N, C-alpha and C positions, 0 to 999 in steps of 0.2 A: 571851754571851746577846744575841740579837737580838729586839727587840720591834717589832711592827707596831701602829700605831694607825689604826683606821678610824673615821670619825665622820660623823654626820648623813646616814644612809642614806635616811631618809624613804620607806621601801619602801611601796608601795601594791599590794594584791592586786586592786583594782577595775579596773585597767587604764587608768584615766583619767590623762592626763599631768599631772604636777605643774606648777602655774602655767601650764597650758595648753601646755606645751612639752617637759617632761622625762619620759622613760620611766625611772622609778626602778628598775624591775626589770632592765632592760637595763644600767643603770649598776651595780647590785649584782653582776650576773653578770660584768661587765667587771672589777670590783674583785676578785672572787674569782679569776678567771682570772689577774689580775696577781699576786696573792699566790702562786698556785701556780707562777708562772714565776720568782719571785725565787730567786736563788742567792747565798748560802745562804738557805734558807727560814727565816722567823722561828720562834723557839721558842714564841711565844705571840702572840695577837692581842688587843688591847684595843679593844672596840667601845664608844665613849664617847657613847652616847645619841642621841636622835632616831632610833632604830633603825627605826621605822615612822612613817608620817605621820599616821595617823588613830587609832591605838591599838586597832584591832579584832582580834578573835581570828584572823580569816583572814589578816591582815597578819603576825601573829607566826608562824602556821603556815607561811606562805610563806618567811619569814625563816629559820625552823628548817631547812627543806628546803635552802635555798641554803647556809647555813653548814655543813651536814652534809658538804659537799664538802671542807672543810678538814681536813687531817690533824692540825693542831696545836690545842691548847686555845684557845677563844675566851671571853674574859671580858666579860660584858655588864653595863652599867649604864644606867639610864633617863635620858632627857632630857625636856624639857617637852612634846614631842609623844607621849611614851610613856604607857601605862597600867601602873602598877606591878603590879597584880594580874594583868593579862593577860600581861605579860612573865614573871612568876614561874610562872604556870600553864603557859605554852607551853614553858618550858625547865626544868620541874620535874626532869627527869632529869640536868641539869647538877649535879654533886655540890656545888658551892659555892653554888648558888642558894638564898637563904633561902626558907622555905616561906610566910612571911607577914611583914608589917612592911617596914621599909626594906631596899632591896637594896644593902647594903654588906657587905664581907667582906674577909678577909685571905688572901692566897695565899702559901704558904710553900715552894713547890716549886723555886724557883731561888735562886741566890745573892743576887739583888736581890729584896727583899720587895715585894709588890704589894698596895696597899690601894685597893679600889674604894669610892668615895663616892657616895651617893645624894643628889643636890642637887635633886630634883624637888619643886616646890611645886604641887600639883594646881590646875589652872585658871589658873596664872600662866605668863607667858613667861619671867620671870626665875627664879632659883633661889636656894638657900641651904642652910644647915645650922642646924637648930634646936638647942636645948640638948641634947636626947637624942643627936643625931648628933655634935655637938661632943664630948660626953662619950665617946662610942664611939671617936672618932678619938684623943682624948687617952689613953684607956686602951690602945688598940692600940699607939700609939707608945711608951708607957711600958713595955710588955711587953718590948721588945727595943731598948733605946736605942743599942746599938752596931751594929745591923744596917742596912746601907744599904737605903733604902726609896724607892719611887716611889708617888706618889698619882695616881690617875686619876679624873676626874669629868667631868660634862657642862659645867656653867656655870663660866666663869672667875670667880675670886673678886676680881679686880682690874678697875679701870676701863681700858678700851682706847682711848677716844677715838672709837669708832664709836657715835655718839650714840643711834641708835634701838635699839641692843641693850645699852646700858650701863644697864640697870635695876639698882637696888641689889641686891647679893648679901647676903642675910640671914645675919648671923653672920660677915661678912668680917673684922672686927677681931678677934673671938674666935678665928677660925681662924688668922689671922696670928700671934697671940700663941702659940698652941699650936705652930705650925710653927717659930717662932723658938726655942722651947725644945728643939727636937729636930733638931739638925744632921744626923742620919742621913737626913733627907728630902733626897734628892739631886735630885729632879725632880718637878714637878707637870705633868700633861698634861690638857688640857681640849678641848672641842669648842665647838659652839653658834654660832660666828661665821662658819663657812663660808669661812675664809681663814686662812693661816698667820700667827701672831703670836708674838713672843718677848718675854719680860719677866723682870726680876729682882724677886722678890717675897718678902717675909718671910724674907730671908736665904738663899733658894734660887733655882733657876732654874725658870721656868714657861713653858709653851708651849701654843698653841692649834693644833689640826690643821685643815687644810682639809677640805672635804667630799669624800666619794667620789662625790657626785652632781652638785653644782653649786656654783660660787663666787659670793659676794656682793660688791657694790661696797664700796669704802672710803669710807663715808659719814661724813666728819669735820666736816661743816658742820651748824649748827643747822637743824632742820626737814627735813633731807635723809633720804629713805627709801631702801630698798634697791632695786637692780635686778640682774638676772642678768648675769654676766660671761661673755664668750666665752673662757673659760680652761679648761685641762684639769682634770679631776677628779684628786685626788691623795690620798695617805696619808702619814703620818709613820712614820719608822723610827728606832729608838733602839738604839744599840750600847753594851752595858755590858761594860766590860773588867775591872771589879773595883776601879777607883779613880775618885775624883772623881765628876762627874756623867756620866750617859750622853751619848754624842755623838748629836745629832739630825740627821736627813736628811729631805729631801722627795723622795718617789717619785711621779712623774707617771704616772697610769694610762693605759695604751694607748700609751705612747711606747716605741718599739722601740730596741734597742741596736745600735750598729755596732761590732762587736768587731774590725774590721780595724785594724791598727796605723796610726796617723797618722804622717806623716813629721815628723821633728823632735820637739821637746818641746812640752808644753802651754803 
């Protein structure tokens, strides 16, 4: 089972460049082209929030049209730039999409169970899980305690050291306690930071995907804000072989392969 994770698309239908410099639609098109060139193709794509930049209906309509090019299922969850109701309305024909309330769900179609978590706190840059969402997570994990499971969400529940984005995650300690009780959780994947990060958290492995649109600086100093990096857009890939944790890879968008055999060994 091969899983692709795309995150932080910030798609804009208005045509105005993001941060005065970034054509988000061109970046999304390049992302989808890249997915279609992968061999083997992923079984499923996880789209982990900040799917659009302004949360407008026309943004979600444009996203719907672009994602329609993909032959595999795409599982969507909201980020802090998203509008929960607008996302649900635009993708109402996606069978797993809740009709109202939180956009969280369990996908049972593959050997690795997939649980999508809604960490959106409207009006806030940071995210979290309220008591209702924590209870939903605990109930879903308790249903199948022997089944290997991957959790996907927008906001990381752990501190990263990137100060301007390390807003407190509401319910982090409670979520960690739930995850520790369920060793079937083999991987947690997140977005939000626009760069690749790896961490061991609550007894499992956790990772943050880069953005498919632009990468942000490694702002580890107090008072340091973000700036754009001249680095390739990228996505994460996870290969699940049936044992242990999925193996994670970074796939740079737009980078071509040289399939000619090199002389000697690597």
